[in-house]
C-alpha positions, 0 to 999 in steps of 0.5 A: 747059340741054339735057335728058339724052337717054336711049336704052332698047333692047328696047322690046318687053320688060318690062324696057325698059317698066318702066325707062321707067315708072320714069324718065318723071317725071325731067326727061330726054328718053327714046328707045325702040328695038327691031327691031320696029315692033310693040313696045309701048314705042315707043308710050310716047314721042313719034313723034320718039323712036321708033327701029328697030334692026337685030337683035343678030345682024346684022353691022350692029347696032353701027354701026346703034345707034351711028349712032342715038345720034349722030343723036339726040344720045344721052347715056345708052344703056340696053341691056335685051336679053341678046342685045345685051349682049355686042356693046354692051359689047365696043364700049363704047369706041366709045360712051364716046369719043363722050360716050355713057354705056353703063349696063351691066357690063363685057364681061368681067363679062357674059361670065362671067354670060351663060354659066350654066356659066361663071357657076357655075365662077366662083363654086364656089370661093368660094360654096356652090352646088347641084351642076352639070355641063356636058352633053358627052361627058365627063359620067358619067351615073352622077354625076347624081341624078334628077330634075335640071334641064337648061338652055341655057348661054346663053339667057334667059326660062326658054327651054329649061329642062326637068326631066329624070326619067331618063337616057333623057330626058337623052339627047335633049339635044344632046351638044355642050356647049351645055347644063348640068345642075343640081340640081333645086331644088323650093322657092320661087323668089326674085329679088334686085335688086342695085344696084352703083355704078360702083365695084362696091359694092352699095348696094341689094339687094331680095328678091322672091318670084316667086309666079307666073311667065309667060314667064319674067317674074313676074306675081305677086310680093312683096318680102320682108325676108330679110337673109341672102339680100339680103346673099348676092346682094350679095356674089355680084354684087360678087365678079363685079364687076358694075355697076348693076342686076342680077338674082340668082335663087335657089331653095330646095333640099330643105332650104330652103336658097337656091341660086343659079339664074342671074344676069341682068346687066341690069334685070329685067322686074319692076324696077317692084316694086322701084321701088314698094318704095322703091328706084328703080334706073333713076333711080339709074343715070340719076343716076350717069350725070349725075355725081350722088351716091347714098346708101350704102344704100337700105332698102325696104318689103315690098309685093305686086304683081299685073300686068295688061294696059294699052293704048296708043291713038293715031291710025291714021295714027300707027300706020301710019307707025310700021309702015312705018318712017316715023319722024317 
């Protein structure tokens, strides 16, 4: 019987590597893809399973990815890069019509989440949120409370996020609607990994406290039993009709109340901690893709994690061939 062929994109990122580590013991054949031959995740799989991709902003990206899937007889596609999500899901019919399962939420759901201002407007009538504003010519600075937070509406990994102390600082931002302003939340930060089955029903919700963050990824973290926060994250994800694993981020306000920061509609870079706590969400998505049933609820343990560097060694010829794009 043919093994399931699974292609994971974004091989240079923490999310792709964590996904691979979570499913490598399954009886499947994993391929890794990235635009750079230097990407660490490529070297976790055998040379024949390493794929170089066009960048997501190139016009040929979808055609290139689709051809990679066809050439390698891919059954399941796992996108892990924010910049790829909209393009891939907008063209999901191209993959699905050729028997390639795309493990991602719908294009409509992702469109509402990738844009942080659009996300908040989708939720403001149904959930209590910290105050937020779009930064454009219509904004009245007198309506703001400083300090506040500015962030690009469409970006990831904490890039471009700044604490704004005054109107003068605010005026340095581009006044073109590309930024949003949000209430400054001084408390602890929590990430909740929520798994929603293909019917958009949340069956797992794991709370992680982000103790130390580097480059937008938690390098010290711990899982905590916080039923109210776990339930809130699940309800928000269901309301947005998301699917598979998503990452819902909160921070405490001055009163100690958790307020939504943003949502990553994909596997997060710290999914390995959730897996270690007893909820293997990458494996769950592969099982669903295979048509296997999942449990109705997944409990988890309270554990802590610290991260460290790990090396991958190989013969020099193998490395040089990869750098030259000579994929064996």
